[in-house]
CHARMM-style PDB file with segment names, atoms N, HN, CA, C and O in Angstrom:
ATOM      1  N   MET     1      16.350  63.019 137.565  1.00  0.00      PROA
ATOM      2  CA  MET     1      16.972  63.933 136.488  1.00  0.00      PROA
ATOM      3  C   MET     1      15.889  63.763 135.322  1.00  0.00      PROA
ATOM      4  O   MET     1      15.578  62.622 134.980  1.00  0.00      PROA
ATOM      5  N   THR     2      15.339  64.821 134.739  1.00  0.00      PROA
ATOM      6  HN  THR     2      15.592  65.748 135.017  1.00  0.00      PROA
ATOM      7  CA  THR     2      14.439  64.849 133.709  1.00  0.00      PROA
ATOM      8  C   THR     2      15.193  64.448 132.470  1.00  0.00      PROA
ATOM      9  O   THR     2      16.306  64.905 132.212  1.00  0.00      PROA
ATOM     10  N   GLN     3      14.501  63.506 131.641  1.00  0.00      PROA
ATOM     11  HN  GLN     3      13.596  63.135 131.850  1.00  0.00      PROA
ATOM     12  CA  GLN     3      15.099  63.199 130.330  1.00  0.00      PROA
ATOM     13  C   GLN     3      14.172  63.555 129.322  1.00  0.00      PROA
ATOM     14  O   GLN     3      12.948  63.451 129.404  1.00  0.00      PROA
ATOM     15  N   TRP     4      14.895  64.026 128.266  1.00  0.00      PROA
ATOM     16  HN  TRP     4      15.889  64.111 128.199  1.00  0.00      PROA
ATOM     17  CA  TRP     4      14.110  64.529 127.000  1.00  0.00      PROA
ATOM     18  C   TRP     4      14.215  63.680 125.811  1.00  0.00      PROA
ATOM     19  O   TRP     4      15.191  62.957 125.610  1.00  0.00      PROA
ATOM     20  N   GLU     5      13.114  63.777 124.948  1.00  0.00      PROA
ATOM     21  HN  GLU     5      12.321  64.364 125.112  1.00  0.00      PROA
ATOM     22  CA  GLU     5      13.379  63.237 123.662  1.00  0.00      PROA
ATOM     23  C   GLU     5      13.289  64.356 122.644  1.00  0.00      PROA
ATOM     24  O   GLU     5      12.754  65.429 122.921  1.00  0.00      PROA
ATOM     25  N   TYR     6      13.792  64.102 121.527  1.00  0.00      PROA
ATOM     26  HN  TYR     6      14.226  63.229 121.302  1.00  0.00      PROA
ATOM     27  CA  TYR     6      14.028  65.353 120.501  1.00  0.00      PROA
ATOM     28  C   TYR     6      13.370  64.804 119.261  1.00  0.00      PROA
ATOM     29  O   TYR     6      13.233  63.602 119.030  1.00  0.00      PROA
ATOM     30  N   LEU     7      12.931  65.901 118.399  1.00  0.00      PROA
ATOM     31  HN  LEU     7      13.042  66.877 118.586  1.00  0.00      PROA
ATOM     32  CA  LEU     7      12.438  65.780 117.015  1.00  0.00      PROA
ATOM     33  C   LEU     7      12.874  66.784 116.176  1.00  0.00      PROA
ATOM     34  O   LEU     7      12.992  67.904 116.671  1.00  0.00      PROA
ATOM     35  N   THR     8      13.185  66.593 114.799  1.00  0.00      PROA
ATOM     36  HN  THR     8      13.089  65.683 114.396  1.00  0.00      PROA
ATOM     37  CA  THR     8      13.372  67.630 113.922  1.00  0.00      PROA
ATOM     38  C   THR     8      12.194  67.317 112.887  1.00  0.00      PROA
ATOM     39  O   THR     8      11.791  66.190 112.600  1.00  0.00      PROA
ATOM     40  N   THR     9      11.709  68.556 112.370  1.00  0.00      PROA
ATOM     41  HN  THR     9      12.037  69.472 112.603  1.00  0.00      PROA
ATOM     42  CA  THR     9      10.878  68.396 111.216  1.00  0.00      PROA
ATOM     43  C   THR     9      11.007  69.657 110.245  1.00  0.00      PROA
ATOM     44  O   THR     9      11.352  70.766 110.655  1.00  0.00      PROA
ATOM     45  N   PRO    10      10.715  69.391 109.002  1.00  0.00      PROA
ATOM     46  CA  PRO    10      10.927  70.388 108.086  1.00  0.00      PROA
ATOM     47  C   PRO    10       9.604  71.340 108.302  1.00  0.00      PROA
ATOM     48  O   PRO    10       8.608  70.859 108.842  1.00  0.00      PROA
ATOM     49  N   LEU    11       9.626  72.552 107.910  1.00  0.00      PROA
ATOM     50  HN  LEU    11      10.435  72.943 107.472  1.00  0.00      PROA
ATOM     51  CA  LEU    11       8.597  73.596 108.007  1.00  0.00      PROA
ATOM     52  C   LEU    11       8.238  74.098 106.602  1.00  0.00      PROA
ATOM     53  O   LEU    11       9.077  74.528 105.810  1.00  0.00      PROA
ATOM     54  N   ILE    12       7.089  74.019 106.390  1.00  0.00      PROA
ATOM     55  HN  ILE    12       6.408  73.670 107.033  1.00  0.00      PROA
ATOM     56  CA  ILE    12       6.597  74.473 104.974  1.00  0.00      PROA
ATOM     57  C   ILE    12       6.029  75.885 105.414  1.00  0.00      PROA
ATOM     58  O   ILE    12       5.181  76.105 106.279  1.00  0.00      PROA
ATOM     59  N   VAL    13       6.690  76.774 104.622  1.00  0.00      PROA
ATOM     60  HN  VAL    13       7.378  76.595 103.919  1.00  0.00      PROA
ATOM     61  CA  VAL    13       6.446  78.346 105.015  1.00  0.00      PROA
ATOM     62  C   VAL    13       4.872  78.711 104.811  1.00  0.00      PROA
ATOM     63  O   VAL    13       4.412  79.658 105.449  1.00  0.00      PROA
ATOM     64  N   HSD    14       4.216  78.121 104.109  1.00  0.00      PROA
ATOM     65  HN  HSD    14       4.589  77.352 103.591  1.00  0.00      PROA
ATOM     66  CA  HSD    14       2.802  78.575 103.948  1.00  0.00      PROA
ATOM     67  C   HSD    14       1.887  77.683 105.031  1.00  0.00      PROA
ATOM     68  O   HSD    14       0.680  77.915 105.093  1.00  0.00      PROA
ATOM     69  N   ASN    15       2.426  76.766 105.793  1.00  0.00      PROA
ATOM     70  HN  ASN    15       3.407  76.577 105.743  1.00  0.00      PROA
ATOM     71  CA  ASN    15       1.645  76.001 106.804  1.00  0.00      PROA
ATOM     72  C   ASN    15       2.333  75.850 108.113  1.00  0.00      PROA
ATOM     73  O   ASN    15       2.048  74.911 108.856  1.00  0.00      PROA
ATOM     74  N   THR    16       3.307  76.818 108.450  1.00  0.00      PROA
ATOM     75  HN  THR    16       3.539  77.581 107.847  1.00  0.00      PROA
ATOM     76  CA  THR    16       4.220  76.778 109.547  1.00  0.00      PROA
ATOM     77  C   THR    16       3.247  76.526 110.786  1.00  0.00      PROA
ATOM     78  O   THR    16       3.390  75.527 111.490  1.00  0.00      PROA
ATOM     79  N   THR    17       2.298  77.430 111.011  1.00  0.00      PROA
ATOM     80  HN  THR    17       2.182  78.242 110.438  1.00  0.00      PROA
ATOM     81  CA  THR    17       1.432  77.416 112.221  1.00  0.00      PROA
ATOM     82  C   THR    17       0.738  76.212 112.530  1.00  0.00      PROA
ATOM     83  O   THR    17       0.732  75.800 113.690  1.00  0.00      PROA
ATOM     84  N   ALA    18       0.109  75.559 111.545  1.00  0.00      PROA
ATOM     85  HN  ALA    18       0.115  75.895 110.603  1.00  0.00      PROA
ATOM     86  CA  ALA    18      -0.575  74.459 111.654  1.00  0.00      PROA
ATOM     87  C   ALA    18       0.520  73.260 111.978  1.00  0.00      PROA
ATOM     88  O   ALA    18       0.275  72.451 112.873  1.00  0.00      PROA
ATOM     89  N   ILE    19       1.601  73.197 111.291  1.00  0.00      PROA
ATOM     90  HN  ILE    19       1.800  73.855 110.564  1.00  0.00      PROA
ATOM     91  CA  ILE    19       2.594  72.221 111.578  1.00  0.00      PROA
ATOM     92  C   ILE    19       3.081  72.283 113.114  1.00  0.00      PROA
ATOM     93  O   ILE    19       3.173  71.258 113.790  1.00  0.00      PROA
ATOM     94  N   LEU    20       3.335  73.351 113.528  1.00  0.00      PROA
ATOM     95  HN  LEU    20       3.260  74.184 112.979  1.00  0.00      PROA
ATOM     96  CA  LEU    20       3.759  73.546 114.956  1.00  0.00      PROA
ATOM     97  C   LEU    20       2.722  73.316 116.002  1.00  0.00      PROA
ATOM     98  O   LEU    20       2.969  72.876 117.124  1.00  0.00      PROA
ATOM     99  N   ASN    21       1.421  73.680 115.508  1.00  0.00      PROA
ATOM    100  HN  ASN    21       1.220  74.038 114.596  1.00  0.00      PROA
ATOM    101  CA  ASN    21       0.380  73.562 116.460  1.00  0.00      PROA
ATOM    102  C   ASN    21      -0.008  71.952 116.647  1.00  0.00      PROA
ATOM    103  O   ASN    21      -0.417  71.472 117.704  1.00  0.00      PROA
ATOM    104  N   ASN    22       0.181  71.286 115.527  1.00  0.00      PROA
ATOM    105  HN  ASN    22       0.513  71.676 114.668  1.00  0.00      PROA
ATOM    106  CA  ASN    22       0.121  69.849 115.492  1.00  0.00      PROA
ATOM    107  C   ASN    22       1.189  69.310 116.417  1.00  0.00      PROA
ATOM    108  O   ASN    22       0.739  68.506 117.233  1.00  0.00      PROA
ATOM    109  N   TRP    23       2.338  69.518 116.492  1.00  0.00      PROA
ATOM    110  HN  TRP    23       2.704  70.171 115.828  1.00  0.00      PROA
ATOM    111  CA  TRP    23       3.244  68.913 117.298  1.00  0.00      PROA
ATOM    112  C   TRP    23       3.086  69.418 118.725  1.00  0.00      PROA
ATOM    113  O   TRP    23       3.280  68.614 119.637  1.00  0.00      PROA
ATOM    114  N   GLY    24       2.770  70.607 118.987  1.00  0.00      PROA
ATOM    115  HN  GLY    24       2.613  71.260 118.247  1.00  0.00      PROA
ATOM    116  CA  GLY    24       2.317  71.284 120.288  1.00  0.00      PROA
ATOM    117  C   GLY    24       1.217  70.419 120.971  1.00  0.00      PROA
ATOM    118  O   GLY    24       1.286  70.088 122.155  1.00  0.00      PROA
ATOM    119  N   SER    25       0.182  70.073 120.128  1.00  0.00      PROA
ATOM    120  HN  SER    25       0.125  70.342 119.166  1.00  0.00      PROA
ATOM    121  CA  SER    25      -0.826  69.338 120.746  1.00  0.00      PROA
ATOM    122  C   SER    25      -0.442  67.927 121.162  1.00  0.00      PROA
ATOM    123  O   SER    25      -1.215  67.281 121.870  1.00  0.00      PROA
ATOM    124  N   GLN    26       0.671  67.439 120.769  1.00  0.00      PROA
ATOM    125  HN  GLN    26       1.299  67.964 120.194  1.00  0.00      PROA
ATOM    126  CA  GLN    26       1.251  66.070 121.136  1.00  0.00      PROA
ATOM    127  C   GLN    26       2.306  66.192 122.289  1.00  0.00      PROA
ATOM    128  O   GLN    26       2.999  65.266 122.710  1.00  0.00      PROA
ATOM    129  N   GLY    27       2.313  67.445 122.712  1.00  0.00      PROA
ATOM    130  HN  GLY    27       1.750  68.197 122.370  1.00  0.00      PROA
ATOM    131  CA  GLY    27       3.267  67.746 123.850  1.00  0.00      PROA
ATOM    132  C   GLY    27       4.722  68.108 123.444  1.00  0.00      PROA
ATOM    133  O   GLY    27       5.609  68.108 124.298  1.00  0.00      PROA
ATOM    134  N   TRP    28       4.977  68.424 122.118  1.00  0.00      PROA
ATOM    135  HN  TRP    28       4.256  68.424 121.425  1.00  0.00      PROA
ATOM    136  CA  TRP    28       6.263  68.919 121.785  1.00  0.00      PROA
ATOM    137  C   TRP    28       6.508  70.235 121.967  1.00  0.00      PROA
ATOM    138  O   TRP    28       5.651  70.952 121.452  1.00  0.00      PROA
ATOM    139  N   GLU    29       7.443  70.834 122.559  1.00  0.00      PROA
ATOM    140  HN  GLU    29       8.139  70.251 122.977  1.00  0.00      PROA
ATOM    141  CA  GLU    29       7.999  72.272 122.669  1.00  0.00      PROA
ATOM    142  C   GLU    29       8.933  72.633 121.800  1.00  0.00      PROA
ATOM    143  O   GLU    29       9.970  71.970 121.765  1.00  0.00      PROA
ATOM    144  N   LEU    30       8.757  73.774 120.907  1.00  0.00      PROA
ATOM    145  HN  LEU    30       7.915  74.313 120.935  1.00  0.00      PROA
ATOM    146  CA  LEU    30       9.647  74.383 119.886  1.00  0.00      PROA
ATOM    147  C   LEU    30      10.871  74.690 120.685  1.00  0.00      PROA
ATOM    148  O   LEU    30      10.729  75.259 121.767  1.00  0.00      PROA
ATOM    149  N   VAL    31      12.132  74.350 120.229  1.00  0.00      PROA
ATOM    150  HN  VAL    31      12.248  73.887 119.350  1.00  0.00      PROA
ATOM    151  CA  VAL    31      13.306  74.868 120.847  1.00  0.00      PROA
ATOM    152  C   VAL    31      14.048  75.756 119.908  1.00  0.00      PROA
ATOM    153  O   VAL    31      14.685  76.708 120.361  1.00  0.00      PROA
ATOM    154  N   GLN    32      13.999  75.462 118.393  1.00  0.00      PROA
ATOM    155  HN  GLN    32      13.482  74.689 118.025  1.00  0.00      PROA
ATOM    156  CA  GLN    32      14.707  76.401 117.643  1.00  0.00      PROA
ATOM    157  C   GLN    32      14.183  76.172 116.200  1.00  0.00      PROA
ATOM    158  O   GLN    32      13.644  75.121 115.855  1.00  0.00      PROA
ATOM    159  N   VAL    33      14.372  77.185 115.423  1.00  0.00      PROA
ATOM    160  HN  VAL    33      14.810  78.039 115.703  1.00  0.00      PROA
ATOM    161  CA  VAL    33      14.087  77.047 114.031  1.00  0.00      PROA
ATOM    162  C   VAL    33      15.332  77.552 113.393  1.00  0.00      PROA
ATOM    163  O   VAL    33      15.813  78.640 113.710  1.00  0.00      PROA
ATOM    164  N   VAL    34      15.992  76.573 112.269  1.00  0.00      PROA
ATOM    165  HN  VAL    34      15.602  75.689 112.011  1.00  0.00      PROA
ATOM    166  CA  VAL    34      17.121  76.996 111.724  1.00  0.00      PROA
ATOM    167  C   VAL    34      16.967  76.776 110.098  1.00  0.00      PROA
ATOM    168  O   VAL    34      16.072  76.037 109.687  1.00  0.00      PROA
ATOM    169  N   GLN    35      17.797  77.388 109.251  1.00  0.00      PROA
ATOM    170  HN  GLN    35      18.523  77.989 109.584  1.00  0.00      PROA
ATOM    171  CA  GLN    35      17.780  76.916 107.983  1.00  0.00      PROA
ATOM    172  C   GLN    35      18.513  75.659 107.666  1.00  0.00      PROA
ATOM    173  O   GLN    35      19.683  75.444 107.982  1.00  0.00      PROA
ATOM    174  N   GLY    36      17.718  74.831 107.005  1.00  0.00      PROA
ATOM    175  HN  GLY    36      16.767  75.005 106.748  1.00  0.00      PROA
ATOM    176  CA  GLY    36      18.245  73.598 106.700  1.00  0.00      PROA
ATOM    177  C   GLY    36      19.247  73.714 105.623  1.00  0.00      PROA
ATOM    178  O   GLY    36      19.381  74.751 104.974  1.00  0.00      PROA
ATOM    179  N   PRO    37      20.054  72.491 105.405  1.00  0.00      PROA
ATOM    180  CA  PRO    37      20.961  72.393 104.289  1.00  0.00      PROA
ATOM    181  C   PRO    37      20.787  72.603 102.938  1.00  0.00      PROA
ATOM    182  O   PRO    37      21.709  72.808 102.149  1.00  0.00      PROA
ATOM    183  N   GLU    38      19.451  72.549 102.624  1.00  0.00      PROA
ATOM    184  HN  GLU    38      18.701  72.382 103.265  1.00  0.00      PROA
ATOM    185  CA  GLU    38      19.042  72.695 101.319  1.00  0.00      PROA
ATOM    186  C   GLU    38      18.103  74.103 101.313  1.00  0.00      PROA
ATOM    187  O   GLU    38      17.392  74.307 100.328  1.00  0.00      PROA
ATOM    188  N   GLY    39      18.112  74.869 102.199  1.00  0.00      PROA
ATOM    189  HN  GLY    39      18.689  74.704 102.998  1.00  0.00      PROA
ATOM    190  CA  GLY    39      17.577  76.212 102.316  1.00  0.00      PROA
ATOM    191  C   GLY    39      16.122  76.240 102.935  1.00  0.00      PROA
ATOM    192  O   GLY    39      15.672  77.344 103.241  1.00  0.00      PROA
ATOM    193  N   GLY    40      15.398  75.180 103.130  1.00  0.00      PROA
ATOM    194  HN  GLY    40      15.763  74.283 102.882  1.00  0.00      PROA
ATOM    195  CA  GLY    40      14.189  75.224 103.904  1.00  0.00      PROA
ATOM    196  C   GLY    40      14.412  75.407 105.331  1.00  0.00      PROA
ATOM    197  O   GLY    40      15.567  75.451 105.755  1.00  0.00      PROA
ATOM    198  N   LEU    41      13.421  75.517 106.101  1.00  0.00      PROA
ATOM    199  HN  LEU    41      12.483  75.481 105.756  1.00  0.00      PROA
ATOM    200  CA  LEU    41      13.386  75.732 107.668  1.00  0.00      PROA
ATOM    201  C   LEU    41      13.233  74.456 108.240  1.00  0.00      PROA
ATOM    202  O   LEU    41      12.474  73.673 107.670  1.00  0.00      PROA
ATOM    203  N   VAL    42      13.863  74.079 109.341  1.00  0.00      PROA
ATOM    204  HN  VAL    42      14.480  74.716 109.804  1.00  0.00      PROA
ATOM    205  CA  VAL    42      13.876  73.033 110.127  1.00  0.00      PROA
ATOM    206  C   VAL    42      13.476  73.454 111.492  1.00  0.00      PROA
ATOM    207  O   VAL    42      14.024  74.460 111.942  1.00  0.00      PROA
ATOM    208  N   ALA    43      12.599  72.827 112.219  1.00  0.00      PROA
ATOM    209  HN  ALA    43      12.155  72.009 111.853  1.00  0.00      PROA
ATOM    210  CA  ALA    43      12.120  73.040 113.468  1.00  0.00      PROA
ATOM    211  C   ALA    43      12.795  71.949 114.372  1.00  0.00      PROA
ATOM    212  O   ALA    43      12.707  70.771 114.025  1.00  0.00      PROA
ATOM    213  N   TYR    44      13.525  72.324 115.620  1.00  0.00      PROA
ATOM    214  HN  TYR    44      13.597  73.281 115.901  1.00  0.00      PROA
ATOM    215  CA  TYR    44      13.803  71.303 116.554  1.00  0.00      PROA
ATOM    216  C   TYR    44      12.744  71.522 117.755  1.00  0.00      PROA
ATOM    217  O   TYR    44      12.364  72.604 118.203  1.00  0.00      PROA
ATOM    218  N   LEU    45      12.381  70.296 118.141  1.00  0.00      PROA
ATOM    219  HN  LEU    45      12.690  69.417 117.777  1.00  0.00      PROA
ATOM    220  CA  LEU    45      11.364  70.333 119.123  1.00  0.00      PROA
ATOM    221  C   LEU    45      11.860  69.209 120.321  1.00  0.00      PROA
ATOM    222  O   LEU    45      12.591  68.258 120.043  1.00  0.00      PROA
ATOM    223  N   LYS    46      11.377  69.459 121.595  1.00  0.00      PROA
ATOM    224  HN  LYS    46      10.783  70.232 121.820  1.00  0.00      PROA
ATOM    225  CA  LYS    46      11.566  68.436 122.373  1.00  0.00      PROA
ATOM    226  C   LYS    46      10.320  68.124 123.507  1.00  0.00      PROA
ATOM    227  O   LYS    46       9.414  68.947 123.633  1.00  0.00      PROA
ATOM    228  N   ARG    47      10.342  67.212 124.098  1.00  0.00      PROA
ATOM    229  HN  ARG    47      11.078  66.544 123.995  1.00  0.00      PROA
ATOM    230  CA  ARG    47       9.284  66.834 125.040  1.00  0.00      PROA
ATOM    231  C   ARG    47       9.929  65.943 126.129  1.00  0.00      PROA
ATOM    232  O   ARG    47      10.964  65.326 125.880  1.00  0.00      PROA
ATOM    233  N   GLU    48       9.295  65.872 127.386  1.00  0.00      PROA
ATOM    234  HN  GLU    48       8.454  66.374 127.588  1.00  0.00      PROA
ATOM    235  CA  GLU    48       9.906  65.139 128.540  1.00  0.00      PROA
ATOM    236  C   GLU    48       9.642  63.641 128.096  1.00  0.00      PROA
ATOM    237  O   GLU    48       8.580  63.265 127.601  1.00  0.00      PROA
ATOM    238  N   LYS    49      10.677  62.880 128.321  1.00  0.00      PROA
ATOM    239  HN  LYS    49      11.540  63.186 128.723  1.00  0.00      PROA
ATOM    240  CA  LYS    49      10.555  61.444 127.927  1.00  0.00      PROA
ATOM    241  C   LYS    49       9.717  60.781 128.981  1.00  0.00      PROA
ATOM    242  O   LYS    49       9.938  61.102 130.149  1.00  0.00      PROA
ATOM    243  N   VAL    50       8.793  59.906 128.723  1.00  0.00      PROA
ATOM    244  HN  VAL    50       8.613  59.645 127.774  1.00  0.00      PROA
ATOM    245  CA  VAL    50       7.934  59.183 129.552  1.00  0.00      PROA
ATOM    246  C   VAL    50       8.889  57.874 130.137  1.00  0.00      PROA
ATOM    247  O   VAL    50       9.563  57.160 129.394  1.00  0.00      PROA
ATOM    248  N   ALA    51       8.810  57.732 131.468  1.00  0.00      PROA
ATOM    249  HN  ALA    51       8.263  58.312 132.072  1.00  0.00      PROA
ATOM    250  CA  ALA    51       9.511  56.501 131.978  1.00  0.00      PROA
ATOM    251  C   ALA    51       8.897  55.226 131.500  1.00  0.00      PROA
ATOM    252  O   ALA    51       7.672  55.114 131.523  1.00  0.00      PROA
ATOM    253  N   GLU    52       9.608  54.321 131.096  1.00  0.00      PROA
ATOM    254  HN  GLU    52      10.604  54.413 131.077  1.00  0.00      PROA
ATOM    255  CA  GLU    52       9.141  53.078 130.613  1.00  0.00      PROA
ATOM    256  C   GLU    52       9.227  51.939 131.736  1.00  0.00      PROA
ATOM    257  OT1 GLU    52       8.859  50.792 131.482  1.00  0.00      PROA
TER     258      GLU     52
END
């Protein structure tokens, strides 16, 4: 069974592409973007967990 690890990160509106490209280059896949509790955007990402 595939296991996943998850990450949340704030998104700065004027730098969204660079932030997402940085995480994507590390193997993270964008799952969803939602409005955070204080009004900013928060990205939820996942990637396959490496067996230890």
